[in-house]
C-alpha positions in Angstrom: -13.1 72.2 -41.8 -11.2 70.1 -44.0 -11.3 71.1 -47.5 -12.7 68.4 -50.3 -9.8 68.6 -51.9 -7.6 67.3 -49.1 -10.1 64.6 -48.6 -10.1 63.5 -52.1 -6.2 63.4 -51.9 -6.2 61.7 -49.0 -8.4 58.6 -50.1 -6.4 58.5 -53.3 -3.2 58.3 -50.9 -4.8 55.4 -49.3 -6.7 53.3 -52.2 -2.9 53.5 -53.4 -1.3 52.5 -50.2 -4.4 49.3 -50.1 -3.4 48.6 -53.7 0.3 48.3 -53.0 -0.8 45.9 -50.0 -3.1 43.9 -51.8 -0.4 43.6 -55.1 2.3 42.6 -52.8 0.2 39.8 -50.8 -0.9 38.5 -53.9 2.6 37.7 -55.5 3.7 36.5 -52.2 1.0 34.2 -52.8 1.7 33.6 -55.9 5.2 32.7 -55.5 4.3 30.6 -52.5 2.0 28.5 -54.9 5.0 28.4 -57.5 7.3 27.1 -54.9 4.7 24.4 -53.7 4.2 23.3 -57.4 7.9 23.0 -58.1 8.7 20.8 -55.1 5.9 18.9 -56.2 7.3 18.3 -59.5 10.7 17.2 -57.9 9.2 14.9 -55.9 7.1 13.2 -58.6 10.2 13.3 -60.6 12.2 11.6 -57.7 9.5 9.1 -57.8 9.7 8.4 -61.4 13.2 8.1 -61.1 13.0 5.4 -58.1 10.2 3.6 -60.0 12.9 2.9 -63.0 15.6 2.4 -60.9 12.8 -0.4 -59.5 11.6 -1.9 -62.4 15.3 -1.9 -63.7 16.1 -3.8 -60.5 13.2 -6.1 -60.9 14.3 -7.4 -64.5 17.5 -8.2 -63.2 16.0 -10.4 -60.8 13.6 -11.9 -63.4 16.9 -12.6 -65.7 18.5 -14.1 -62.7 15.4 -16.3 -62.1 15.5 -17.3 -65.3 18.8 -18.5 -65.1 18.6 -20.5 -62.5 15.6 -21.8 -63.4 17.6 -23.1 -66.6 20.3 -24.4 -64.3 18.1 -26.3 -62.9 16.3 -27.5 -65.7 19.9 -29.0 -66.7 20.5 -30.3 -63.9 16.8 -32.4 -63.4 17.9 -33.6 -67.1 21.4 -34.8 -66.4 20.2 -36.6 -63.1 17.4 -38.5 -65.2 20.4 -39.6 -67.5 21.8 -40.4 -64.7 18.9 -42.6 -63.7 18.3 -43.9 -67.1 21.9 -45.2 -67.5 24.7 -42.3 -67.2 26.2 -39.3 -68.5 28.7 -39.8 -71.4 28.4 -43.3 -71.5 27.6 -44.9 -75.0 24.4 -46.5 -76.0 24.5 -49.7 -74.7 26.8 -49.1 -72.1 25.6 -49.0 -68.4 23.8 -50.8 -66.0 21.0 -51.8 -68.1 23.6 -53.1 -71.2 24.7 -55.8 -69.4 
């Protein structure tokens, strides 16, 4: 028959091995979660950077469209002046003055 002291020693040894296995599994899962969180954080930062770049590009495009609108407005004003009597002519000179 096995003595109770040997059984207690074996139980203690098995419980320590079980705790060691559980501790390593916990560390492994925790590290995997941290890696996932870091990956998601990096992806989020990349998306923020891309978003800022797109916002900047859209702002530049908006300024370009404003410039085009201004130029078209200037061209429209010049065309109306030509229709009314010409650009660069003194008042009274032109087709209506004759």
